[in-house]
N, C-alpha and C positions, 0 to 999 in steps of 0.2 A: 417161581411156581409156574408150571405150564399146563395147558389143558389139551385133551385129546379129542375134543368135540363132544364129549359126554360129561364133562364136569364144568359147572358154573363156578367160576372163581372170581372173588373180589381181590384183585391182584395189585400188589405194590412192591416197591423195594423194601428190603429189610434195611434197617439203619435208623430206626426211631431211637435206639439207645444213645446215639451220639447227637441227637438234636438236629440232624440234617436230613432225615429221611421220613418215611411215612410208616404206617402200620398196614398189616395185611391179614386176610383171612380167606378161607376157602370153603365151599359148600359143594359136595358132590350132587349132581342133579338127580342121580338115581336114589341116593340116600334121602334127598329132600322129598322124594315121593315114596319113601318107605321100601326102596328096592335094595335087596342084598345082592352084591355082585356074584355070589356063589349060587344063586338060585337058577334053575333051568328056565328055558323059555317057556316051557309048559306051565311051570309054576308061576312065572311072571303073568302069563295070560290068565290063568285061573284066578290070580289075585286081582285082576283088573288093571295091571300096570302096562298099559298099552304102549306108552312111549318106551318103556324098558324093552318091550317085545321088539318094537321097530328098531331101536338102537342095536339090538342083538342080531335080528335076522336080515336087515337090508345088506350089511356086508357079506352075509353068507350066500345070498342069491344073486350077487353082482357077478359081472363077467369074470371076475377074479376070485370068486368064492368057491373054487373047486377043491377046497380042502375036506369037504364032506361029500358023502354019496348022494345020489340023485333022489332017493326016497327022503333023506333028511332035508334036502333042499326043497322038495315039494311040500313037506310038512311045515318047514319054516315059512315058506312063502304063503302058505294058506293061513298061518297064524298072523302073518303081516297084513294080508287082506282083511281079516277079521278086525285086527286092531285099527287099521285105517278107518274101516266102516264105524267102528265104536267111537272114533274121534270125530266122525262126520266128514273126514277127508275122502270123499267118494271118488273124485277124479284120480287121485294116486292109487286108490284101491284098484280101480278099473285097469290102470296101467300095469299093476302088478299082476293082474290076471292075464293080460294080453301082451305085455311088453316084450321086446326082442330078447332080453336076457332072463325073462321069467320062466322058470321051470313049469309054470301052470299054463303057458300059452298053447301047448300042443295037447293038453288034456281035455278031450271033448265033454267029459262029465261036468265041467264048469261052465259050459255054455249058457245054461239057464241063469246062473249067478251073474254072468256078464250082462245078459239082457236086463236082468233085474236092476243092476247097478247103473246101467246106461240110461235108465228111465229116472234116476234119482238126481236131485241137485248135486253138483260136483263139489261144493264147498268153496269153489274159486270166486273171488270178487273181481270183476273186470276193472281195470285201472280207470276206465272212463267214469265209473261211478264214484271214484274217489278223487276225481280231478277238481270238482268244486271245493271239496274239503281242503285239497292242497292249495288252491288259490286263496281261500280264506285264511288258512294258517300262515302262508307265505306272506301275505300282506300285513298280517299283524306282527309277524316276526320281524319283517324289514322296518316296520314303523318303530319298533323298539330297538332294533339293532341294524341300523342302515348299513353298517359295514359288511353284513352278511349278503347284501344284494348282489355282490360280485360273484357269488357262488350260485346264483339263480339257475343257470344252465345245468350245472352239475347236479343240483337238487332235482330238477325236472328229469334229468337223465337216469335217476336212480330206478325208475320203474322199467327202463328199456330192457327187453329180454328177460324179464322176470315175471313170475306169477305169485299172486297173493292169495292165501287160503285162510278163512276164518274157521277154526276148529269148533266142534260142539262145546268144548269146555272154555271157550272164550279166548284161547291163545290164537295169535296171529303167526302164521308160518309163510315164509317167502322162499321161493325156489327158483332156479334157473337150470338151463339145459346144458349138460357137459358134452363131451365127445360122444358122437353117435346118437345124440338126442336123449341120453339118459338124464333123469331128473336128479338134481343135486340141491339139497336143502341149504339155504344160505347160512344157517347156523345149526347147532345141534338141534335135532328134532326131540324136543322135550317139553315138559310142562314149565314153561318160562315163568308163569305167574307163581307156581308153586316153589320153584327154585328161588325166586327173588323174596318170596314171603319167608323162606327158611334162612335166608342170609342173616347172620348176626353182625350187624354193623359194628365197627370197632369202638364207637364211643358208647359210654355207659348210658343206657336209656333213661336212667333216673338223674343224669347230670343236669346241672342248670346251664352250663355252657360247654360248647365243644368247638374245636378248631375247624377250619374250612376243609372241604372235600374237593378232590379232583376226580373226575370221571374220565378215564383215558381210553375206554373202549366199551361199547354198549350194544344192546339189541333192541331196536325200536324204542329207545328211551326208557326201558324198564328199570334199569339200575339207577338212572338219574331220578325217576319218579320216586323210587323207594327211598333214596337218600333225601331228597328234597322234602317229602312228606314226614319222614322220621325226624328231621331236624327243624321242623316248623314250630316256632313259639315254644322253645325249650323253657325259657324263663322270661315272664313278662313279655316284652316284644322282641327278645333276642332270637335270632336264627343265623346260623353261620352262612357264609358264602359258599356257593357251589360253582366250581369251574369245570365246564365241559370242554375237554380237549380232544377232538375227533379228527384224526388226520385224513380220514376218507369222507369227503362231503356227502357222498351218496347215502352214508349212514344217517345223516341228518335229513336228507331229502326223503328217505323212506318214512321217517317219523312225521314229516309234513303231510304225507299221504294218509297215514293210519291213525295219527292222533286226532281224537275228537276236539281237543282244546289245547292250545299251546301256551296257555297262561303261565305255566311254570317256566317255560322257556323264556318268556318275556319279563319274568320278575326281576326286579332291580338287584336282588342278591345273586343272581345268576349271571355268569359271564360265558360266552361261547367263543371258542377258537377252533378253526377248521382248516383243512388243506395241508399241504406238505409242511408248511412253516408254523403249524398250530402251536407246537411246544416253544418255539422261538417267540411267538407273539404272546403266549402266556408269560414268559420270562420278561419281555419288555413291559408288559402291562404291570407286573408285580414290582419291578424296579422303579416304575414311574409313580407307584402309590406305596411309599414306605409305611403309611399308616394302615395298611392292610396285611394281615398275616398270610404268609404262604401256606398252601394246603399242607396239612400233616397226614391226611389219609388220601391215598392215590389208588383208585379202585378200577378194575376192568373185568369184563367177562371174556375170557380168552377165546371162546368159540364164536365171538361176535364180529371181530375184525382182526386185521393185522396188528401184531403186538408192537406198539410204539411206546410202550410205557417207560422203557428206559430213557428215551429222550426227555419225557415230561418229568421223571423223577430227577434227571440231571438238572433240568431248569429249576426245579423247586429247591434242590440243594444249593445251587449257585445263588439263588435269591435270598435264601435263609443266611448263607455266609455273608452275602453283601449287606443284609440288614444288620447283622451283628457288627460288621466292620463299620457301618455308618454310625451305629450307636457308640461304638468304641471311639471313633474319631471325635464325635461330639463330646463325650466324656473328657477326652484329653484336652479339648479346647476349653472346656469348663473348668478343668483343674488349673489351667493356666490363668484364666480369668479370676478365679477365686484364691489363687495362691497367695499366701501371706495374710489372709483374713482369719485371725484367731478370735477368741472370745472378747478380748479387749476391743478389737477393731469393730466387731459386730455390736458390741454394747454401745460404742460411740456412734455407729451408724443408726441404731434404732433410737438414739437419743438426740440426734443432731437437728431435728425439727423438719427435715426434708421429707417429702411424701415417700413412703415405702413402695417397692414393687413386690406384690405378693402373688404367688401362683397356687391356687387351690386345685386339687386333684380329686375328682369324684367319678361317679358312674352314672350313666343314664338308666341303669337297670335296677336302681333302687330309689323309690319315690321319696322316702324319708330323708335319706342322705342328700339327695338333690335339693330338696327344700331347705335343709339345714345350710348346705353350702351356698345356696342362693342368698339366704339371710346373712350369712357371715360376710359374703361379698358386699352386700349393700351397706352393712354396718362399717366395714373398713372404708368404704368409699365415702360414706358420710363423715368419716374422720379425716378425709382428704387423701387417702391412699389409693394407689392403682392396684385393682385386683382382677386377675385373669383366671378363667377356669379352664382346665383341660379335662376332657372326658372322651369316651369312645366317639369317633367321628360320625358313626351311623349305628342303626340298630343291628347291623350285620358284622360288626367288627369289634374285637377286643383290643385293648391297648397293645401296641407293638413297641419293641425296645428302640428302634430308630424314630418312630413317631413321637414317643414321649421324650426321649433324650433330646431331640432337635427343638421340640416345644420348649423345654426348660432352657435350653441354650438361647433361643430367641428371646425369651422373657427375661432372662438374667435376673431372677428374683432375689430379693432381700430375705424372703421368708418362703418356705413351703409349708402348706396347710393341707392336711389330709385327714379324713375321717375314717377311723377303724383300721388304719394300716400304718405300719412303722417304716422308717427308712430302709431297713434291712431287706424289706421285700421288694425294693427297686434297685438292688445293687448294681444292675447293668445300665441304669439309666439316670440315676440321681446323684448329684455330687455330695460329697461328705462334708464339704466346708461351708454349708449354707444352713442357717437356723431352720429347724424343722419342727412342726407342731402336729401332734397326733391327738385328735379329739376322739377319746374312747367312749363310744356310745353304746356298744354292744359287747357282751362277754364272749368274744369269739376265740377259737383256738390259737389263732396267730397272735393274740394279745395276752392271753392268760397262760403264760408259761415263764419259767425263769430265763429261758433263752431270750424271750422278748424283753424282759427287764434288763438283762446284761447287755442287750444290744444298743441301749440308749447312751449316746455319747454326750460330750459337753455342750453340744449345740442342739441336743434333741429335748423338747418339752412336750408335756402331755396335759390334757384336760380330761377330768373324769368327775362323774357325780360322786364317786367313792374313791378318791386317790389313795386313802389309807389301806384299802384292801389290795390295791395293786402294789403298794409298797411292802405291806406285810407278807403277802402271798407269793409275789413274783419279783420282788427286788427292784421295783422301779425307784428312780432317784427322787426322794421326797421333796428336795429342794427345787426341783424343776417341774413340779406338778401343780396344777391349778384346780381346786375343788369347784366344780360348777355343774349344776344340773342342766338340763336342756333349757335353752332360752326361747323367748317368744319374739316373734316379729310383730311389734306393736302397730306397724302401719297396715300389715295384712289383716291382723286380728284387732282392728280398731273398734271402739264402742260406738262408732257412728251408727244410728239405727238403720237396720235393714228394712226395706219397704214391706209393708203388711202383706202385700200380694206374694212376695217371696217367702215370708215367714209362714204363711198358712200351711205349706205342706210339712213343716217341721213342728207345728204346735203339739205340745204334749205336756204331761204333768212331770214325767221323769224321763230322762234320756241317758244312755250310757253308750260309749264308743269304744269298742275293743275287738280284736281278732281272737281273743282267748275264748273261743267257743267250743273247743273240744271237750266232750264229757271226760272227766278224770279217768274213769274206768277204761274208756276207749283209748285214751293216751297211754295208759298203763299197757293194755293188751298190745297195741301197736309197737310200743317200745320194746316190750319183751320179745315179740315176734322178730323184730329187726335186730335185736342185740346178738342173737345166736350164742348166748352164754351157756347153753346146756343146763342140766338139772341144778347145778349149784347156783348158776346165775338166776334161774327162776326162783329159787329159794330166797335169794337176796331181794329180788324185786317184789315178791309177794310180801315179804316181812315189811319192807319200807312202805309199800302201798297201804298195808293194813294200818301200820303206825300213823301214817299221815292222815288216813281216813278217820281213825279214832280221834287224833288230835283236832282234826277239823270239826268233828261232831261235838266234842267236849267244849271247844272254844267258839262254836258258832262260826266256823270258817277260819279260826285262828286269829292271830294278831299280827301275822307276818313275821313273827319272831322265831320261826322254825330254825334251829341251829343244826345244820347238816352234821357238824362234828359229833354232836350228841347222838343223833340217830345212828351214825355209823358205829360209835362206840357201843351203843346198845345192841346194834346188829351183831357185832363180834362177841359180845357177852352172851347173847341169847342163842346164837346159831353157830359160833365158832367161825364164821365167814367174815371177810373184810376185803376191801380193795388191796391188791398186792403191791401197789406203789403209790406215791403221792400223785403222780400224773393220773392214775386210774381213779383215785379218790376224787380229784378235782373234776375229772370228766363226769363221774357219777353224780356229783353235786350240781354241775352246770347243766347237764342234759336230762337229768331225771328228777332229783329231789327238789331243786328250786322251781322248775317248770310245773311239776305236779302240785307242789305246795301252792304256787300262785293260782292254779286253776281252782283248787279247793277254796281258796281265800275269796276269789272273785265270785264264784258261782254259788257258794253258800250265802254270801251277802245278797246276791240277786234273787235268791229264793225269798228272802225277807221282803224285798221290794215287790216281787211278783205276787206273793201271797197277799200283801197289803192292797195292791191294785185290784186283784180278783175280788177281794172282799168289799172294797169301797167304790169300785167302778172307776177308779183312776187309770190314766193311760200311760203305759210304759212303752218307750221305743228303744230297740236295741240296733245299733249300727255296727257293721263289720262282717268279715267273711264267716260263714258257717252257721250263724245262729238260726237260719231257716231249717237246719237239720237237727237242731237240738231237741230232745224229747220233752223238756220242760219249758223252754223259752222260745220255741219256734214261733208261736202266735204273736210274739212281740217284735219279731225281726222286721227290719225296714231295709235290709240290703247294705251296700257299701256307700259311704258318703265321701265326697271328694274333699281334699284339703283346701283351705282358702275360703272363698266366699260362701260355699255351701256349709262348711263346718262353722263358720262365723254366724251364719243364720240359725243353725241349730242351737248354738250356745244361747243366742238371744231368745229363741222361740220357746225353749224349754223352761217351764216354771222351776224345776230343779234339775240341774245336771249332777250326775254322780261321779265321784272320783273313788275308784276301788282298786288300790294297788298295794300289795303287801310289802314291797320294797320302799314305800314311803310316798306320801302324797305329793311332794314337790316333784312334779313330772310334767311333761310336755302338754298334756290335755288340760291340766289345771291352770297352768300359766297361760296358754292360748285362750282358754275359756274365760278367765278372769279378765284378761286384757280386752277381750271382745264385749265385756259387759255382762257376762253370764253369772248366775248364782249356782253355788255348789254345796252339796252335803258331802262330807268326806268320811269314808270308812277308815277309822283310826287304825294305824299300824304301830307296832311297838317302837320302830325307829323314829316316829314323828316326834317323840319326847325324849329320845335317848340323850339329848344334850343335858337334861336335868340330871340324869345318872352320871354323865361325864363330869358335871360340876362337882358332884358328891366325891367321886373318885379323886379328882384332882385336889380337892380340898383336903382330903385324908393324905394324899401324897405330899402336898406342900406343907402340911402340919407335922410331917414325920410319922404319921400314924399308919401309913401303908408304904412299905418299902418294896420297890420293884424287884422281882426274883425271889423274894421270901415267901415261904408257904405259911399260911395262917390256919390254925385249928378253927373250924367253923364254930363250934360250940363256945370257944373262948372269945372269939372276936365276931360276934354276930353282925355288928354294924359294918365292919370291913367286908365280911363275906357277902352280905346283902348288896353292898355297893358294887362289888365285883360282879355279882350275878346279874345285876341290872344292865351292865355293859356288855353282857354276853353276845347280844345281837350284833355288836361291833367286832368284837375280838375272838369270839368263838370258844372262850375258855369254859371249863366246867370243873366241878369239884373232883379231886382225886381221893376217893375214899372220904376221910374226915377233914381233909385240908383243901385249900384253894389258894391260888397265887396269880399275880400278873407279872409278866415279863417286862423288861425295859421296853421292848418293841410294842407290847401291848399298851403301855403307858403313853409311848409316843403316838400311837394311833388314837387313843383316847383324847390326848391334848390337841392333836391336829383336827379331829372331829369337832371338838368344842370350839376351836378358833374359827372353824368354818360353819358354825351352827346356823348363822344368819342366811346361809344359801342352801343348806342341805336338809334341814329338819323343819317340818311344817310348824310345830309348836313354837320354835324359836323365830322362824320367819314371820309368822302372823300374830304371835302372842295371844292376847285375849280374844282376838277376832277368830282364831282358830277354835277356841273353846265354844263359840256359838254354833259351829257347823259340824263337829265331829260326832260320830256315833260308833259304838263298839259292840252293840247288841240290838236284837230286834226291837225291844221296848223303846230304847232311846231313838232308834230310827223312826218309829212310828210317831213318837212325840214330837220330833223335829218336823216330820212331814205334816202332821196336823197343824203345827205352829205356822210353818212358812207357806204351804200351798195356797191358802186364801189371802195372804197378806203380801202384796207386791212391795209395799213401802218397807216392810221388814226385811224382805229379800234384798232390796237395794241397799238398805242401811248396813246389812252385814257384808255385802259384796264389795261395797265402795272402798273401804280401807284396805282390803285385801287386794283390790286392783291397783291402788296406789302403790302398794308395796312391790307388786310385780313390776310395775312400770319404772320403779326406781332401782330395782336391783336385778331384774331378770330379763332384760332386753339384750339383743345382739349387740347393741352399741355398748352396753356396759361390759359385756363379755370381751369385746375388742379392746376396750380401754384397760381393763384389768389384766388381760394377757400381755399387752405391750408393757405395762408396769412391772409385771413379774419377769418378763424377759430381760428388760433393761437391768433390773436389780440383780438378777442371777448372773447375767453375763458380766456385769461390772464386778460382782463378787469373786469371779474366777481369775481376775487380772492379779 
């Protein structure tokens, strides 16, 4: 793509499709200002498009503009003068009235206008007024980037022979004199700010992460500022690197004169390369930092400087190819090192008593996963194993193929441990012959698919709070799954008393920590707006929303037992509409039904608590994002609380901590809070006692009274039907007309859940102690609140045995031990 001086172009090589190039886009400067190329000069002037007028008339009235007659040249020149004046560029307007090539110079009628303009400020800023700014900016730039000091003379010379004008619209324009003294604008005379504001950068503005940018040609740093600001703080602390590659040092020198502040140029995520070897220096820099991704977007304004983008793009492509080659070479070396290590060999290695080398892979851009990986590391180290963590090296970099592959090669691990990602997602960097563990903590698309389940090989293991769902829905290998809810770090969340001085800020009667603060109706509206499903989609969502709202009101927020399959079956029966595939059905459940059901469950329960506090004068504190905006709960909001010591203090300072989660009480907050010495009331969920239903079903199966795969008439077999209905929350079955059945896979799921009851279901984990603290309706909540709020001894007596159970079963140390036991057994069984 090329420019003629009137087009602002974000320029790059084509080639993104092969992974070796960047992406490109273009914005016409006239279009950015609302200018149509077909409009006449008079129409442009009447519409106030003064830059468009000047772009059109200046070539007409130049020494070479003889293609039009003299009257037309005079008219065009007059419009040019008026446009210059409208823009505050009085000096150039006066020249256009009097210049050698101006058709207005010999027209005496314009003499009063010349005198009037001569008395006005020209719009020009003397360089001497900018020299102090240059010195300040240069000193700061050299302090941050001492390698640029060698270009000091070239930077200073940028002002030589040039004039700078500040237009009334805030744009800065620089000109120099051409042959015969005629003024030549250094770049296209246009609304630079408007052009840059209209540029659609190639990364999605809603994205959490984006790859690095290279700026290969700019005008006064405008494109650089646009990219820098648009990519600042995309997600948490992440912002991509920006590489300024400017072959002409004077372009940077001009920035030092006109920029008020060069803080962006000095930022640590910015690299600046200039001079004739700028592209080569970029290439050397990237090759020396394999843990930094080469730019994918390579942008320039073609009217700003000589086009050297081809050199830059060539450098980027060579670096990309070199990085892939480095990763490939590391993979080949790892294949050699791990050659011949099968399941038998790994089973022996994990059981030979020698310390293991474990490599954990996580991200610095997720607080929860970082904490989990930190605690996993500490647990394995307490067992005597070596544990190294790989993550992004800085806040400005995403993992690269050579960086990760060479890290794995150096570590030569006996186990790879990753949260929420499978081995298949690291095909270019991760060897296939090393035991791999994925801890599934979130229902992400990369984990919840048949492809994910099929990708797990004989050395792949997984941990999940609900392994049966992964087995049943996505084909995960049951024998290599460990059922485990999130564990607690008993050292971080110890019951050692926090000082009263620190507890004072958290003192309250009730506290609840959650980011689930979106009003259900608002979640629904936003989801529908974002889905773009058309009229039929709106019918689906409106139906499901009303059903969930009705169920919530009938059950006082529900019991967490919303079975998405039942809702979807009812949807099809009542509207004739249903998801068109299993994948769409799964997506609807994960992204709409389950999150909305959870919002209703939590917020209906919080209404009971808030109403009780308002009536009795008790104090409720809500911590997490967004509560300050909630129409009912804003008054209780206390902002965000940090993990670790502050959260431990809250657990101890609250008379009653609340655990409200529809998917089951055995969750991170409850485990951490009990370990820290807190007392909890627990909103009962159906799954908390589902182990009892599992026992009834298995009893019927083992007695031959319930045959897997057989359909039972509900009226004739009420006990069997009732037992099956009670495990619906696990297996999702529902009556078909007058019959009901459990498949072989359903029974296997029930059996697995029952075997893991001591880790998954609150009623089984805590037994009679759970009975002291659960509530399922407003009346029982208020009765428990009245009982425990005034009685610290009763709270301690109820919490103590629950804490002991957490410390015995739910620490990271126990997780590490159980995982190793499973891996040794399963690897040995494959021999």
